[in-house]
C-alpha positions in Angstrom: 17.0 -12.7 -9.8 19.5 -13.8 -6.5 17.3 -14.2 -3.0 19.5 -11.4 -1.9 17.6 -8.7 -4.5 14.5 -10.2 -4.0 14.6 -9.3 -0.5 16.5 -6.4 -0.4 13.5 -5.1 -2.7 11.4 -6.0 0.9 14.0 -3.2 2.2 13.1 -2.7 5.8 9.7 -4.7 5.9 11.5 -8.3 5.7 11.8 -10.7 9.4 12.1 -14.0 8.3 11.5 -16.9 5.8 10.6 -20.7 7.1 10.3 -23.6 5.2 7.2 -26.0 6.8 7.6 -29.0 5.0 5.9 -28.7 1.8 5.0 -25.1 2.1 7.3 -21.7 3.2 6.1 -18.9 5.0 7.5 -15.4 4.3 7.3 -13.4 7.7 7.0 -10.0 7.2 6.2 -6.6 9.5 3.8 -3.6 8.0 3.4 -0.5 10.2 0.0 -1.2 12.2 -1.8 1.7 10.3 -1.0 0.2 6.9 -3.8 -1.9 5.2 -4.1 -4.3 2.8 -6.3 -4.7 -0.4 -9.4 -7.1 -0.1 -8.8 -9.4 -2.1 -5.5 -10.4 -0.4 -7.5 -12.1 1.9 -9.5 -14.1 -0.3 -6.4 -14.9 -2.6 -3.3 -16.1 0.1 -3.0 -17.3 3.5 -1.8 -15.0 5.7 -1.3 -15.5 9.4 -1.1 -12.2 11.7 1.7 -12.5 14.1 2.6 -10.2 17.4 5.8 -8.4 16.0 7.9 -7.2 19.1 8.2 -3.5 17.8 5.2 -0.7 18.7 3.8 0.6 15.6 4.2 -2.6 13.5 2.2 -6.1 13.1 3.6 -9.0 11.6 2.0 -10.4 8.8 3.0 -14.5 7.3 2.6 -15.2 3.6 2.3 -18.8 3.6 1.9 -20.5 0.4 2.9 -23.8 -1.2 6.9 -24.2 -1.6 7.1 -23.5 -5.7 8.2 -21.3 -8.1 4.6 -20.2 -9.2 2.7 -19.7 -5.8 6.5 -17.7 -3.9 6.5 -15.5 -6.8 2.6 -14.6 -6.4 3.2 -14.0 -2.7 6.4 -11.8 -2.9 4.1 -10.0 -6.0 1.3 -9.2 -3.3 3.6 -8.2 -0.7 5.2 -5.6 -3.0 1.8 -4.7 -4.1 1.1 -4.1 -0.3 3.7 -1.7 0.3 3.6 0.4 -3.3 0.3 0.9 -2.7 0.6 1.7 0.9 3.5 3.9 0.4 1.3 5.8 -3.1 -1.5 6.4 -0.1 0.7 8.3 2.3 2.2 10.1 -0.2 -1.2 10.8 -1.6 -2.3 11.9 2.1 0.7 14.4 2.4 0.0 15.9 -1.0 -3.5 16.3 0.2 -2.6 17.9 3.5 -0.1 20.1 1.2 -2.7 21.7 -1.1 -5.3 22.0 2.0 -3.0 24.1 3.6 -2.0 26.4 0.7 -6.1 26.2 0.0 -6.6 27.6 3.4 -4.1 30.3 2.7 -5.8 31.1 -0.8 -9.4 31.4 1.0 -7.2 33.6 4.0 -6.5 35.9 1.7 -8.5 36.3 -1.3 -12.0 38.0 -1.6 -15.5 36.0 -2.2 -15.7 37.4 -5.9 -12.3 35.6 -6.8 -12.6 32.6 -4.7 -16.5 32.1 -6.7 -14.5 32.2 -10.0 -12.1 29.4 -8.5 -11.5 26.2 -10.3 -8.8 23.1 -10.5 -7.3 21.9 -13.7 -5.5 18.7 -13.2 -2.9 17.5 -15.4 -4.8 14.6 -17.1 -6.7 13.3 -20.0 -10.1 13.8 -19.5 -11.8 10.3 -20.3 -9.4 9.1 -17.3 -12.5 6.8 -15.0 -11.5 7.0 -11.7 -15.0 5.7 -10.2 -15.4 2.0 -11.4 -11.6 1.9 -10.2 -9.7 2.1 -13.5 -7.2 4.7 -11.5 -5.9 1.9 -9.1 -6.8 -0.6 -6.3 -9.1 0.3 -3.3 -7.3 -0.3 -0.3 -9.5 -1.9 2.1 -8.4 -2.7 5.9 -8.0 -6.8 5.6 -7.7 -8.6 9.4 
């Protein structure tokens, strides 16, 4: 994969890339309401920086300048983007479903509502309580 293709995957989040002697800094910006997996602060060297646009915050992912570490950092940046976009889509879907449910409650009588149930199109043995569905996003500062 070319450098352009890698940076293009980061879309509007890429800010800059700097070489720091034996390390490299991949600077990205994220919406200020985004969070990062808690494991990020434990496994990665992340240095926050002030970003000039309101509503955004800057994060420098710093690592040794070698193939394995750079790949690992790029993977985490991509994961942060993916998890937060998914969280935004879930929130939007949740708001839509709540709005529809509210309309249903307003228009239906109590007897029909008491028989209301939810059915999901997924296997019954999928265990989301133990984190098998995905990683929980916690705010890392």
